[in-house]
C-alpha positions in Angstrom: 13.9 -1.4 18.2 10.7 0.0 19.6 8.6 1.1 16.7 5.0 1.6 15.7 3.5 0.1 12.5 0.7 1.9 10.8 -1.3 0.1 8.0 -3.1 2.1 5.4 -5.6 0.1 3.2 -8.5 0.9 0.9 -9.7 0.1 -2.6 -8.0 1.1 -5.8 -8.3 4.9 -6.3 -9.6 5.4 -2.8 -7.0 7.9 -1.8 -4.8 5.7 0.4 -1.6 6.5 -1.6 -2.5 10.2 -1.4 -2.8 9.9 2.4 0.4 7.9 2.7 2.3 10.3 0.5 1.1 13.2 2.5 2.6 11.5 5.6 5.8 10.8 3.7 6.1 14.4 2.7 5.3 15.7 6.2 7.8 13.5 8.0 10.4 12.6 5.4 13.1 10.3 6.6 11.8 10.3 10.1 9.4 7.5 9.1 9.8 4.4 7.0 7.2 3.9 4.2 6.7 0.5 2.4 4.2 0.0 -0.4 2.6 -3.5 -0.7 2.5 -2.9 -4.4 6.3 -3.2 -4.5 5.9 -6.9 -3.6 4.0 -8.0 -6.7 5.6 -11.3 -7.8 8.2 -11.4 -10.5 7.1 -13.1 -13.7 10.2 -13.2 -15.8 9.1 -16.5 -17.4 5.8 -15.1 -18.7 5.5 -13.0 -21.9 4.3 -9.4 -21.5 1.0 -10.1 -23.3 0.2 -12.9 -20.8 1.5 -10.9 -17.8 -1.1 -8.2 -18.6 -3.9 -10.8 -18.2 -2.9 -11.9 -14.7 -5.1 -11.2 -11.7 -3.2 -8.5 -9.7 -5.9 -7.9 -7.2 -5.8 -11.4 -5.6 -3.7 -11.9 -2.5 -1.7 -14.6 -4.2 -0.3 -12.0 -6.7 1.7 -10.4 -3.9 4.8 -11.8 -2.1 3.4 -10.9 1.3 5.7 -13.4 3.1 8.6 -11.2 2.1 6.9 -8.1 3.2 6.3 -9.6 6.6 10.0 -10.6 6.8 10.9 -7.0 5.9 8.7 -5.4 8.5 10.0 -7.7 11.2 13.6 -6.8 10.2 12.8 -3.1 10.4 11.2 -3.6 13.8 14.5 -5.2 14.8 16.4 -2.2 13.6 17.7 -3.7 10.3 17.5 -2.1 6.8 15.8 -4.0 4.1 16.0 -4.2 0.3 12.5 -3.7 -1.1 11.7 -4.8 -4.6 11.0 -2.2 -7.3 8.0 -3.0 -9.5 7.5 -1.6 -13.0 3.8 -1.4 -13.7 4.3 -0.5 -17.3 5.6 -4.1 -18.0 3.9 -5.9 -15.1 7.2 -7.1 -13.6 9.9 -6.4 -11.1 13.0 -4.4 -12.0 16.4 -5.9 -11.3 17.3 -3.3 -8.7 15.9 -2.9 -5.2 15.4 0.1 -2.9 16.9 0.3 0.6 14.4 1.2 3.4 15.9 2.0 6.7 14.4 1.4 10.2 12.6 4.2 12.0 10.3 4.6 15.0 7.3 4.6 12.7 6.7 2.3 9.7 3.8 3.0 7.3 2.6 0.0 5.2 0.2 0.9 2.4 -1.7 -1.2 -0.1 -5.2 -2.4 -1.1 -4.7 -5.6 0.7 -2.6 -4.3 3.6 -5.3 -5.5 6.2 -6.2 -8.7 4.4 -3.5 -11.0 5.7 -3.9 -11.7 9.5 -0.1 -12.2 9.9 0.6 -8.8 8.4 -2.3 -7.2 10.3 -0.9 -8.6 13.6 2.3 -6.6 13.1 0.3 -3.3 12.9 -0.4 -1.1 15.9 -2.7 1.3 14.0 -5.0 0.3 11.1 -6.4 2.8 8.7 -8.9 2.2 5.9 -9.5 4.9 3.2 -13.0 4.7 1.7 -14.4 6.3 -1.4 -17.4 6.1 -3.7 -16.9 3.4 -6.3 -17.5 5.8 -9.2 -14.8 8.1 -7.9 -12.4 5.2 -7.5 -12.7 3.9 -11.0 -12.3 7.4 -12.5 -9.1 7.9 -10.5 -7.8 4.5 -11.5 -8.4 5.3 -15.2 -6.5 8.6 -15.0 -3.6 7.0 -13.1 -3.3 4.0 -15.5 -3.4 6.2 -18.6 -1.1 9.0 -17.4 1.3 7.0 -15.2 1.3 3.5 -16.5 0.7 4.0 -20.2 -2.3 1.7 -20.4 -5.2 2.0 -22.9 -8.7 2.6 -21.8 -10.1 -0.7 -23.2 -7.6 -2.7 -21.2 -8.3 -0.7 -18.1 -12.0 -1.3 -18.3 -11.6 -5.0 -19.0 -9.2 -5.4 -16.1 -11.6 -3.5 -13.8 -14.6 -5.6 -14.6 -12.9 -9.0 -14.7 -10.6 -8.8 -11.6 -10.4 -5.4 -9.9 -14.1 -5.0 -9.0 -14.9 -8.6 -7.9 -11.6 -8.8 -5.9 -12.5 -5.5 -4.2 -15.7 -6.9 -2.8 -14.2 -10.3 -2.0 -10.9 -9.2 -0.3 -10.6 -5.4 0.2 -14.1 -4.2 1.3 -14.3 -6.9 4.1 -11.2 -5.5 5.7 -12.9 -2.1 6.3 -14.4 -3.3 9.6 -10.9 -4.4 10.8 -9.6 -0.8 10.7 -9.2 1.4 13.8 -9.8 4.5 11.6 -12.0 4.8 8.5 -11.5 7.9 6.3 -13.8 9.2 3.6 -10.9 10.7 1.6 -7.1 10.7 1.4 -7.4 14.4 1.5 -9.3 14.5 4.8 -7.3 17.2 6.7 -8.8 16.5 10.1 -7.8 12.8 9.9 -4.4 13.7 8.5 -3.8 16.1 11.4 -4.9 13.5 13.9 -2.6 10.8 12.5 0.2 13.3 12.1 -0.2 14.4 15.7 0.1 10.7 16.8 3.2 10.2 14.7 4.7 13.4 16.2 4.0 12.0 19.7 5.6 8.6 18.8 8.7 10.3 17.3 9.2 12.5 20.4 8.7 9.4 22.6 11.4 7.5 20.7 14.0 10.3 21.3 13.0 10.7 25.0 11.7 14.2 24.6 
């Protein structure tokens, strides 16, 4: 199957999910969207208290090999069963979510551009940038409102793993991107990427 893979990366709270979700809302089932976060490793053998202390911002925390297999399968026209991750308990759920192939695949995650094997599957690479203060504030709001975390735990995690891992693994991938955005709400960039996707979708149907 002839398809185009678009990678969307950026630090925590940068707006990459906002940008990706805008594309998902705009194109619906015409595109396939996969979140790298879905591939956090299962830790059924570790108590919840210990799972909360793991470093989830290191590349080893993600089963990127499986993500790569799934993208290759989608490119070949086969549907895949993507893991479903529950951030409230730091573990995978028993069920999976079916993602079907399409002419355009969007892959989003903080480390989406970090692995060379994954990066080599991408035709367009996007990095969403944002001021560090804005990113941490957005992360605090998200973790409190959506994941039921307490503020002390959020701060501790940010200082011990999130921040150092960002400068070690995420920030260096900025220069690998074809497009760098200053916000996930950048309408000009959104319109440009949307126009490209429209073009790809029309090309896939022979219009």
